[in-house]
Wavefront OBJ file of the C-alpha trace (Angstrom):
o trace
v 8.385 1.954 34.448
v 8.358 -1.830 34.014
v 6.319 -4.477 35.909
v 7.031 -8.077 36.384
v 3.921 -10.210 36.670
v 3.737 -13.853 37.672
v 0.745 -15.927 36.473
v -1.662 -16.920 39.201
v -3.143 -19.770 37.084
v -3.144 -21.257 33.562
v -5.942 -22.042 31.189
v -6.384 -25.808 30.651
v -8.520 -27.279 27.939
v -11.016 -25.323 25.864
v -9.643 -24.267 22.550
v -6.138 -24.861 21.276
v -6.235 -22.103 18.594
v -7.395 -18.479 18.853
v -10.170 -18.340 16.226
v -12.326 -15.273 15.988
v -15.849 -16.582 16.745
v -18.090 -19.016 18.669
v -16.412 -18.712 22.087
v -19.688 -18.836 24.021
v -19.778 -22.693 24.454
v -16.043 -23.011 25.062
v -15.480 -24.608 28.386
v -12.058 -24.467 30.059
v -10.526 -25.000 33.482
v -8.372 -22.325 35.110
v -5.846 -24.146 37.365
v -4.123 -22.257 40.093
v -0.402 -21.995 40.011
v 1.539 -23.856 42.797
v 2.340 -20.639 44.738
v -1.387 -19.702 45.066
v -3.283 -21.583 47.874
v -6.604 -23.295 47.063
v -8.361 -20.964 49.533
v -7.841 -18.195 46.947
v -10.922 -19.528 45.103
v -13.031 -19.700 48.359
v -16.539 -18.422 47.752
v -15.880 -17.566 44.094
v -18.495 -20.180 43.168
v -21.153 -17.970 44.912
v -20.812 -15.638 41.856
v -22.285 -16.273 38.443
v -19.417 -14.612 36.464
v -15.706 -13.916 36.789
v -13.560 -11.397 35.011
v -10.324 -13.136 33.914
v -7.249 -11.142 33.074
v -4.752 -13.023 30.902
v -1.756 -12.683 28.601
v -1.884 -13.267 24.881
v 1.420 -15.027 25.257
v 1.554 -16.362 21.710
v 1.523 -12.918 20.143
v 5.114 -12.124 19.048
v 6.830 -8.753 19.193
v 6.498 -8.200 15.439
v 2.650 -8.725 15.718
v 2.157 -5.879 18.195
v 0.061 -2.958 17.012
v 0.407 0.443 18.759
v -1.473 2.605 16.242
v -4.573 2.101 14.199
v -5.772 -0.835 12.049
v -8.982 -2.214 10.565
v -10.487 -4.715 13.081
v -9.836 -8.212 11.826
v -8.156 -6.693 8.764
v -11.554 -5.886 7.228
v -11.293 -2.795 5.067
v -15.071 -2.357 5.219
v -14.724 -1.526 8.934
v -13.008 1.828 9.927
v -9.471 2.302 10.739
v -9.451 2.521 14.579
v -6.779 2.820 17.233
v -5.642 -0.272 19.082
v -7.298 1.119 22.268
v -10.632 1.408 20.466
v -10.807 -2.385 19.868
v -10.138 -5.538 21.749
v -7.730 -7.375 19.503
v -4.973 -9.663 20.839
v -2.109 -7.705 19.261
v -2.086 -5.119 21.929
v 1.091 -3.353 23.241
v 1.095 -5.225 26.579
v -0.761 -8.428 25.265
v -3.439 -8.244 27.886
v -6.809 -9.862 27.517
v -9.875 -9.449 29.732
v -12.997 -11.557 29.518
v -16.202 -11.843 31.623
v -17.087 -15.525 31.607
v -19.636 -17.765 33.315
v -18.610 -19.698 36.301
v -19.608 -23.328 35.972
v -17.947 -24.641 39.137
v -15.088 -24.334 41.527
v -13.422 -27.730 42.281
v -10.432 -27.502 44.707
v -7.757 -25.547 42.949
v -9.677 -25.336 39.650
v -12.222 -22.806 38.400
v -14.326 -24.165 35.539
v -15.727 -21.469 33.200
v -17.622 -21.104 29.934
v -17.105 -18.308 27.425
v -13.470 -17.560 28.141
v -11.752 -16.468 24.948
v -8.321 -17.672 25.890
v -6.561 -20.893 24.607
v -5.165 -23.903 26.371
v -1.953 -22.924 28.262
v -2.735 -19.141 28.499
v -1.207 -17.512 31.596
v -3.852 -15.970 33.879
v -2.826 -12.835 35.777
v -5.868 -12.299 37.835
v -9.415 -13.492 38.461
v -12.156 -11.194 39.837
v -15.781 -11.759 40.515
v -18.232 -9.726 38.589
v -20.167 -7.406 40.869
v -23.189 -5.477 39.617
v -21.747 -2.400 41.334
v -18.886 -2.414 38.845
v -20.990 -2.788 35.734
v -21.291 0.256 33.570
v -23.712 2.935 34.879
v -25.895 4.618 32.331
v -26.034 3.994 28.639
v -23.408 2.002 26.862
v -22.503 3.399 23.468
v -20.595 1.697 20.596
v -20.203 2.023 16.876
v -22.147 -0.259 14.428
v -18.948 -2.112 13.404
v -18.383 -3.167 17.096
v -21.892 -4.711 17.325
v -21.189 -6.469 13.977
v -17.868 -7.887 15.033
v -19.619 -9.487 18.107
v -22.637 -11.096 16.248
v -20.949 -14.520 16.087
v -18.342 -14.083 18.794
v -20.182 -15.769 21.571
l 1 2 3 4 5 6 7 8 9 10 11 12 13 14 15 16 17 18 19 20 21 22 23 24 25 26 27 28 29 30 31 32 33 34 35 36 37 38 39 40 41 42 43 44 45 46 47 48 49 50 51 52 53 54 55 56 57 58 59 60 61 62 63 64 65 66 67 68 69 70 71 72 73 74 75 76 77 78 79 80 81 82 83 84 85 86 87 88 89 90 91 92 93 94 95 96 97 98 99 100 101 102 103 104 105 106 107 108 109 110 111 112 113 114 115 116 117 118 119 120 121 122 123 124 125 126 127 128 129 130 131 132 133 134 135 136 137 138 139 140 141 142 143 144 145 146 147 148 149 150 151 152
């Protein structure tokens, strides 16, 4: 089965290169595509955070990983499957980030902490609702905590 998706918006500003760390202070605009009406953002500013689903469009076919690899190429971290990490070289090139909503201005959503670069196609935007946050204890291996120490 194949799906055809059309971006609902694009990232403007923020970073121009996908570096590994220090995304927390990155401020970017998400500008709606022409076919999406401004009213699609109505009341989104009432929320503190949004979940942004986007495409790692600069990842080429030869960079895709479907098996296991060492996160960030570090041999001191375990060999883990692509679905046990959040790297950009994923089979469908999809990224998901929860970022802070700074403002909604007309057709533009201004966010902080979006780890997508200028020009990135956005497939969807969802408000973060506490009812969808994990229930119970969140478990992760030590390497995953270590990889995130300087990320934000």
